[in-house]
C-alpha positions in Angstrom: 5.0 -11.4 -17.7 1.5 -10.2 -18.2 1.2 -6.6 -19.2 -0.2 -4.6 -16.3 -2.7 -1.7 -16.5 -1.0 0.3 -13.7 2.0 0.1 -11.5 2.7 1.2 -7.9 5.5 1.3 -5.4 4.6 -0.4 -2.1 6.0 -1.6 1.1 5.1 -5.2 1.5 6.5 -7.6 4.1 9.0 -10.2 3.2 8.0 -13.8 3.3 7.2 -15.0 6.8 4.6 -15.2 9.5 3.5 -11.6 9.1 3.1 -11.7 5.3 1.3 -15.1 5.6 -1.1 -13.8 8.3 -1.9 -10.7 6.2 -2.5 -12.6 3.0 -4.9 -14.9 4.8 -6.7 -12.0 6.4 -7.3 -10.3 3.1 -7.8 -13.4 1.0 -5.2 -12.4 -1.6 -1.4 -13.2 -1.6 0.3 -10.2 -3.3 3.6 -12.2 -3.8 2.1 -15.3 -5.4 -0.8 -13.5 -7.1 -3.3 -16.0 -5.8 -6.5 -16.1 -3.7 -6.1 -17.8 -0.3 -8.9 -19.0 2.1 -9.9 -16.5 4.8 -10.7 -17.2 8.4 -14.3 -17.2 9.5 -14.8 -15.2 12.7 -18.2 -14.3 13.9 -18.8 -10.8 12.5 -21.8 -8.6 11.5 -20.8 -9.3 7.9 -18.5 -12.0 6.5 -14.8 -11.1 6.6 -14.7 -11.4 2.8 -17.2 -8.5 2.5 -15.4 -6.4 5.1 -12.1 -6.8 3.3 -13.3 -6.7 -0.3 -11.9 -3.2 -1.0 -8.3 -3.7 0.1 -8.2 -7.3 -1.2 -7.5 -6.4 -4.8 -4.5 -4.4 -3.8 -3.0 -7.0 -1.5 -1.5 -6.3 1.9 0.7 -3.2 1.5 1.5 0.4 2.4 1.5 2.8 -0.5 4.7 4.7 -1.2 3.7 5.8 -4.7 0.1 5.3 -5.7 -0.9 3.3 -8.8 -0.2 5.0 -12.1 -0.1 4.3 -15.8 3.3 4.4 -17.6 4.0 7.6 -19.5 4.3 7.7 -23.3 7.4 5.9 -24.4 8.1 4.4 -21.0 8.5 0.6 -20.8 8.2 -1.6 -17.8 12.0 -2.2 -18.0 12.5 1.5 -17.7 10.5 1.6 -14.5 12.2 -1.4 -13.1 15.6 0.2 -13.7 14.4 3.4 -12.1 13.1 1.7 -8.9 16.3 -0.4 -8.7 18.4 2.7 -9.0 16.4 4.5 -6.4 16.6 1.6 -3.9 20.3 1.5 -4.3 20.4 5.1 -3.0 18.1 4.8 0.0 18.8 3.3 3.4 16.7 0.7 5.2 15.5 1.7 8.7 13.4 0.5 11.6 10.8 1.9 13.9 9.5 0.6 17.2 6.6 -1.3 15.7 3.2 -1.3 14.2 -0.1 -0.8 16.0 -3.7 -1.6 15.0 -5.9 1.5 14.9 -9.2 2.6 13.5 -8.1 5.1 10.9 -11.0 7.3 9.7 -13.5 4.4 9.7 -11.3 1.5 8.6 -8.8 -0.8 10.4 -5.1 -0.4 9.6 -1.7 -1.0 11.0 0.2 2.3 11.6 3.9 2.7 12.5 4.9 3.9 16.0 7.6 6.3 16.9 9.4 9.1 14.9 8.3 8.9 11.3 10.9 11.3 9.9 12.8 8.7 8.0 9.6 7.1 6.7 8.3 10.5 5.5 11.6 11.3 3.8 11.8 8.0 2.0 8.2 8.2 0.7 8.7 11.7 -0.5 11.8 10.7 -2.4 10.0 7.7 -4.0 7.2 10.0 -5.2 9.6 12.7 -6.6 12.2 10.3 -8.2 9.7 8.1 -10.0 7.2 10.7 -11.1 8.8 11.1 -14.6 7.7 7.5 -15.3 4.0 8.3 -14.7 1.5 9.3 -17.3 -0.6 12.4 -16.6 -4.0 11.8 -15.2 -6.9 11.6 -17.6 -9.9 13.8 -16.9 -11.8 10.7 -15.6 -8.9 9.7 -13.3 -8.6 13.3 -12.0 -12.4 13.4 -11.3 -12.2 10.1 -9.4 -9.9 11.8 -6.9 -12.8 14.1 -6.0 -10.8 17.3 -6.1 -13.8 19.3 -4.8 -13.3 17.6 -1.5 -9.6 18.2 -1.2 -7.8 21.1 0.4 -6.0 23.6 -1.7 -2.6 22.0 -0.9 -4.0 18.5 -1.7 -5.2 19.7 -5.1 -1.7 21.2 -5.7 -0.2 17.8 -5.0 -2.8 16.0 -7.1 -1.8 18.3 -10.0 1.9 17.8 -9.5 2.1 14.1 -8.7 -1.2 12.5 -9.7 -2.2 11.8 -6.0 -3.1 14.2 -3.2 -1.8 12.3 -0.2 2.0 12.7 -0.7 4.8 14.7 0.9 3.5 16.4 4.0 0.0 14.9 3.4 1.3 11.3 3.4 0.4 8.8 6.1 1.9 5.4 6.0 -0.7 2.7 6.8 -1.4 -1.0 6.1 -5.1 -1.4 5.4 -7.0 -4.3 6.9 -10.6 -3.5 5.9 -12.9 -1.4 3.9 -15.1 1.3 5.4 -16.7 0.1 8.6 -19.7 1.0 10.7 -19.1 1.5 14.4 -20.6 -1.9 15.1 -18.4 -3.6 12.5 -15.3 -1.9 13.7 -16.1 -3.0 17.3 -16.4 -6.6 16.2 -13.5 -6.7 13.7 -10.8 -5.1 15.8 -10.6 -8.0 18.4 -10.8 -10.5 15.5 -7.9 -8.8 13.8 -5.9 -8.7 17.0 -6.4 -12.4 17.5 -5.5 -13.3 13.9 -2.3 -11.3 14.0 -1.3 -12.2 17.5 2.5 -12.7 17.7 3.0 -11.8 14.0 3.0 -8.0 13.9 6.7 -7.0 13.8 8.2 -5.2 16.8 10.4 -3.5 15.7 9.1 -2.7 12.2 11.7 -2.6 9.5 11.4 -1.1 6.0 14.0 -2.9 3.9 12.7 -2.9 0.3 10.8 -1.1 -2.4 8.2 -3.3 -4.0 7.2 -2.8 -7.6 3.6 -4.0 -8.0 1.3 -4.2 -11.0 -2.4 -4.3 -11.5 -3.7 -7.0 -13.8 -6.7 -6.6 -16.1 -9.0 -8.1 -13.4 -8.0 -5.3 -11.0 -5.8 -7.4 -8.8 -2.2 -6.4 -7.8 0.8 -8.6 -8.0 4.3 -8.2 -6.6 6.6 -8.0 -9.6 10.0 -7.1 -8.1 11.4 -6.5 -4.7 14.4 -4.1 -4.5 16.4 -4.2 -1.2 17.5 -0.8 0.3 21.0 -0.2 1.6 21.4 -2.2 4.8 
């Protein structure tokens, strides 16, 4: 296995129609680690440009943001940690996912009571933080701490990422930043592309350990099922 620069814990759909539609939409298959042809709807800019930012990450929702391994930590240690955690957490379902414009980009957001989801994400962040290397000054600066709230800066200092615990919002990104015109055109194209494939209900059944290669693309390394 190629040594990865960083690792992350994601939700990523299991193989099937939803995962295939998402990989095609973004142009990158997280599971196979390969580029795939994208559709060509009529848009203000090509779909490849509108999805360039999320493409390198693959279709996912972040549970623990990308991090470097701490000193003395090996990939096998992290794998064992994620496997151990998954064996202690229960799978759950929510009514479904809905397409929304989230602060200027398109995303799929869960519907219904998010308590179980928030609790799971918080446990992932806390349990796996000992495997994470501290942020470098450059990494810290890239988080633009001057733009964060006081609480978000506290979370950044504690966990290397500001949008965790009560600041966390589960979402599956479908685009980069969009102008109003681009969003107006892209939303119906996304609805048509994902028609019949968005899960209703939505189930979270696994923790996915993913790694970033030296070209900046993420790959699914291991999938760890939660307690059924």
